[in-house]
N, C-alpha and C positions, 0 to 999 in steps of 0.2 A: 504494500500500500504506500502511495507517495507520502513523503514527509515534508514539512515546511522547510526544515534544514537537514542537510546530510552531514552535519558536523560529527566528527568521530572522536577526536582527542586533540591535545596540544603536544607539540614535540619540540625539543631543543635542537636547533640546526647544528650545534657543535657536538654535544655529547650524546645526542639522540634519546635522552631520557624522555619518558612519556608522562603527561599530566592529564588529569580529568578536567574537562571544560565545564563541569557542573559546579565547580568550586571556584572561589576567587583565586586567581593565579597572577603572579607577576614574573619576575625573572627566574630562570632555571637556577638550581643550586650551584651551577658552575659560573653563573653571572651573565649568561647569554639571554637574549630575548627569546620568548616562546612564539612559535608559529602555529596557526590553526591547520589541522588536516581534516579532510573530508572522506567519506566513504564513496570514492569516485566510481568504484566498480558497480555498486548498486545504483548510483545516480545515472551512470551512463545508459542503463537500461530504461530509466524512467523519464529522462529529460532530454529534449531535443530543441534545436534552434527555432523551429517553427512554433514551439510552445510560447515563445516570447511575443508573437505577433498580436495576441489578444490581451496583453498585459499593459498596465499603466506605465508611465515613463519615469517613475522614481527608480532609484537604484535598487529598491526592494523587488523589482522585477526579476532579480537574480537571487531571490531568497534561498533557493536550494543550496547555493554556494556561499551563503553568509551564515554567521555563527548563532543567530538568534533562533531558538527552537520553536517559539510560539509567536504567531502574528499579534497576539494580545500585548506583547512587550515591545512592539515596534514603535519607536519614537521618530516621527518623520515630519518634515516641512516640505515634502514633495521634492526633495533634492535628487539630482541625477539627470541623465540624458541631456547634458549640455551640448551646445552646437559644435559640430566639427566643420569649421568654415574653410572654404577655399580662399587662398590669399594670392590671387593672380598677379597683382602689381608687385607685391613683395617677391613672389616667385621670379618674375621677370627681372627684377633688380639683382637677384642673386644668380640667375642662370639655372634655376631648378624648375623642372617641368611641372611637378605636382607638389605644391606646398600647402599644407593644411594646418589649421590651428584649432586645437581642442580648447574651447573658451570657457573656463571655470568662473569667469566674472559674473555670469548670470545666475549662479547657484545661490541658495539662501545663505545669508551672512556675507555674500560677495567674494568668497574664496573657496578653494577646494577643501579647506579644512572642515567644511560642513559634512563632507562624506565620512571622515573619520569620527567626527562627533556623533553623527546619526547612528552609526553601527556601535561605536564604543559605549555611548550612553544607553542604547537599547539593551546591550548585553549586560551592562552594569545594573540596569533596572531588573532584568531577569535574574541576576545573582543576588538581588536584595540590597544593593548598595544604597546608602542614604546620603553620603557626602563624598565628594571627590576633591583632590588637590592636584595642581600641576604647575610647572613652569612653562613659560611660553614666550615667543617673540612677538606675540600680539594676536594674530588672527586665529590661531588654534584656541587660545584662551577665550576669545570672543565667541567662537562657534560652540565650544563646549559649555560655556556659561548659558547661552541661549537654549541649547538643547537640554541641558540639565534643568533649567527652569520649566521647560515643557514637561519633563519627566517627573518633576517634584523632587529633584535631587539638589542638595546644596553644593555650590562650587566655590572653591578657594583658588584664586589665580595669582601667580607671582610673575611679573614681567619686568623687563628692563625699562627704565624711565624713558629711553629713547625710542621705544616702540611707537608705531603710528597712534596718534592721539585718539582716533576714532575707535580703536579697539578697546581703549580704556572705557569709553562711553558705553560700548556694547556690553562689556562686563558689568558695569555699574547699573545700567537700566535693567539687566537681567536679574539683578539682586545678588550677584556674586560678591564674595569677600575679596577685594582687590588690594594687592600690595605691589608697590613699585620698588625696583632695586636700582641703585646707582652702579650698574655694572652690566654684564652680559647674561645671556640665557644660562650659561654654565654657572654663574653666580646664583641665579634664581633657582637652579636645580639643587645646589648645595643647601639653600635655605629650605626648600621643600623636603629634602632628605632629613634635615634636622627636625623639622616639624613632625614628620612621620614617626620619628623615634619617640616623640612626646605624645603623639595621638595616633596610635596604631590602628584605630578604627577607621581612619580616613582611607579612602581608596586612591592609590597612586595612579593617576592617569597620565603620567609623564610619557613622552614619546618612546614607544617600544617597551615600556615597563609594564604595560598591560597589552594583551595579545590581539586586541580587536580593532584598534584604530586602522591598522594596516588592511584589514578586511574591507573597510569602507573605501579606503584609498584605491584598492585594487580594482574597484568598479570602473575607474577611468579606463583601465586596460580592456575590461569586458565591453564597455561602450564603444571604444575606438574600433575594436574588431567587428562588433555588430554593425556599427555605422558604415564600415567598409565591406559589408556583406561577407564577413569572415575571410576577407582577403588580407594577408599580412602586409603592412607597410614595410618599407626598407629601413627607415630610421625613425626613432622616437627620441626627441630631446626633452629633458626634464631638468628644471632648476633645482639643484640639490643642496639642501641644508642638512636636516636630519635624514633625508632620503627615503622617508616612508613611502612616498608615492612611487618612486622608482622601484623599490623593493616590491611594492604591491603590484605594480604593472607586470613585473617579471613573474611574480607568483600567479597572477591571472593567466598569463600566457602559458605557463607550465600546466596549469589546471585545464585550460582549454585543449591543450595537446592530449592530456590524459583522457579527456572526454571524447576525443576524436573530432572536435569541431574545427580544428586547424591542423595543418600538417607539421612536418619536422622543422621547416624554416621559421626562424624567429627574427623580428626586427632588431637591428643593431641599436642598443640603448646608449644614450649619451648623457652623462652627468655634467651639468653646467653649473659652475661655481663663479664666485667673484674673485678677482685677483686679491682683494683684501681679506679673503677668507676662503682658502682653497686646500683644505687638508686632504680631501679625496683625490684631487688632481695630483697633488704631490705624491701621495701613496701610489697612485696608478702609474705615474711616470717612473717611479722607483721600483715598480714591480712588487710592492709589498701587499700583504693580505689585510692589513689593518692600517689605520691612519694615526698620526700623532696630533696632539693638541696644538691648535694654531694660535700663537700668542698675539695679543693686540689686534684682534680682528675688527674690521670696520668696512662697511659697504653701504651704498645707497639702497641696494636690494636687501632690505633688513630681514626679510623672511628666510634668506639663506645664510645669515650671519650665525653659523653654528660651528664653533671651534673644534668640536669633537663629537661625532655622531656615534651613538651606542650601536647602531646597526651598520657601522662602516664596513665590516667584513662582508655583510650581505650585499651592500651596494657594489663593492669591488668584485664580488663573486658574479653578480648579474652582468657587469660590464665584460668580464672575462668570458662568461658563458655565451654571450651574444656577439662577441667580437666587437664590442662597443668602444667608447672613447670617453675621456674626461678632459674638460677644457675650462679655463678660467678667463673671464671677461672683465676688463677694467670699467670703472664706474662711468667715465665719460662716454664710452662706447655704448653702455647700457642705456643711458639717457638719450643719446642720439638715435638709437634703434627704437626706443619707445616713441619718440617724436615721429620717426619715419613711418612706423606702423599706423599711427593716428592719421597722418597726412595722406598716406597712400591707400589705406584700407578703412579708415573711419572707425578704428577700434582703439579705445583708451585702455591700454593694458597695464598691468602692474610691472614694476622694474624687473622682478624675477622672470616674468614672461618675456620681457624684452631681451633679457640675457639669452634666452633660447634662440631667438631670431638672430642675434649677433653671432652666436655659436654656429648656427646653420650657415650663415654667410661666410664665416672664417673657414669652416670645414669644407664648404664648396670651393673656396679659393685654393685650399690645400689639395683638392682633388679627392679627398676622403669621401665626400658626398658627390655622387655622379649626377649629371644633368638630367638623366631620364628617371631618376629614382623618385619614389613617393615618400615624402618627409612630413612628419607630424611634430609640431611644436606644442608644448604645454604652456598655455597662459593660465597661471594658477590663481589669478584674482583680478578684480576690477580696479582699474587705475584710480578711481575716485577714493579708494582707501589710502592712497599715497599722494595727497594733494601737494605736498611739499616738493615733489619731483618736478613740478612745472611752475615756472614763474611767469606771471602774466603782467604785461606792461601796456595798459590801455590808456589813451588820452581821455581826460575828463573835460567834457564840453558843456557850455551853457546852453540851455534850451534855445533852439532856433539857429544855432551855429551850423554853418556848412561843414560837411565832413571833409571836403577837399581830398587831400591824399593821406589823411590820417587813417592808418589801418591798424587793426589789432595785431600786436606782435607777441609771439611766444618765444621765450628764450630757451 
């Protein structure tokens, strides 16, 4: 008989120890994050691509491959099935025949973080969690606060004072306990760890310290493949901080292979970082399996300002397995590309998303991306959440004044 979810267990990707998904779990005893596994053999016989045709457009259309066992516990704001837009003018400027953008700016809360929050909060509700705590660079905290309020769960959020101001307001209006730190997300993480020692009943929702955020993020990969009629693109570029989305997309691809919905060929995954914070790029260039802490990190693409990712070994494994790439982009180039996307394609994207376009351009120039390939960039959020990335200099006119040659200028 079909089940709502075919979740089987949790497993450590390092030591392979197995954990029950029916209890609250965080890291493995060896310190690695846990990943969700599914009964793919049973699911393969019960679930087929055509079954999706009559379903709604939220990410819960893939509920068999998500960890929540009962529809009763689903907490949703109709997140998912964001546009996969053709970018013909950008493609022409780069010399790429097929350039597409997965645009997460239209999702609830304005960023892809809503995906992880929807699934993470839903599973927390199913496990009986009453209160969560997490460090954040802003957008994840905002999303988890809003979804937690919908679920009746109390959220405590700790974020750097330099995080986008709008994310503070989202946390506050959702009723979260918000704390600002004069430091980086790594400093916020240390404060959360200290609080958990004092209040062990709090549920640690830090990146990859609970197993279910990644399951929400992987739906980006499921959607991309469905939107391409299960035809695998050649390249997917992802702005990489904690890297949960990239890990999730790779996980989705592997699960689709096991289901038999796609063949053996996988897209080459690209981790895009900022020059001011590029630990994954450094580790990849040096051929290492894990990254080192990046000191004094700073970038205008604040969402990828993560000096050390807990899942770094999983990111690097995905790049290696797909013959991918890791590349760092400087802030000036990020802002230039953000402006170019708006002026050529009419899309106000976030700086992290702009970094993926800059990376595609540079990788095309290197010849790593070929002209005839199908390339997908991930825009992870709405540019309106980063108003300080654009400076507007408009003349102030008295009523009745002729416009003449005064024109709106964007720096």
